[in-house]
C-alpha positions, 0 to 999 in steps of 0.5 A: 820619795826614794831616789835610787842612784845605783843605776850605772851609765850605759855605754855604746860601742863594740863588744867582742868575744860574745854573740849577739841576739838578732832582732830587738832593734839591734843589728849585728855583723861580724867585724874584721877582727874576728869577733862579734860586733854589736851596734845599738839602736838609736834609742840607746843614744836617746837614753844616753842624752837623757842620762846626761841631762839628768846628771846635771840636775841637782838631787836636792832643791837648795832653794826649797831647803832654804825656804823650809829652814827659814820657815822653821826658824820663824816658827811658820813650818807646820807638820801635818801628822796625818800625812806623816803617818800615811807616808810612814805606813806606805814606806813600811808596806813597800819594805814588807813587799820588797822583802817578800818578793 
């Protein structure tokens, strides 16, 4: 599983100096400061709530890592070479597709 941490947080608020597109769930109206004002839909606050709840979720399951370390130390950890090969081929295909796109 690949984890992409390159997503930047979304912030809400007024944007000045630009123009807003009407529609798509966002409303815009001129502000008293002479610039344009953009108001985000309620969906943006839902996305922010999801983002903050995910920020508190650990990336690594420490308990699972400890369990695997213990299994390796005790000689109980088994590697399935067929699964490893399948995942390696799948990753290679994804890399090739991303370079061709």
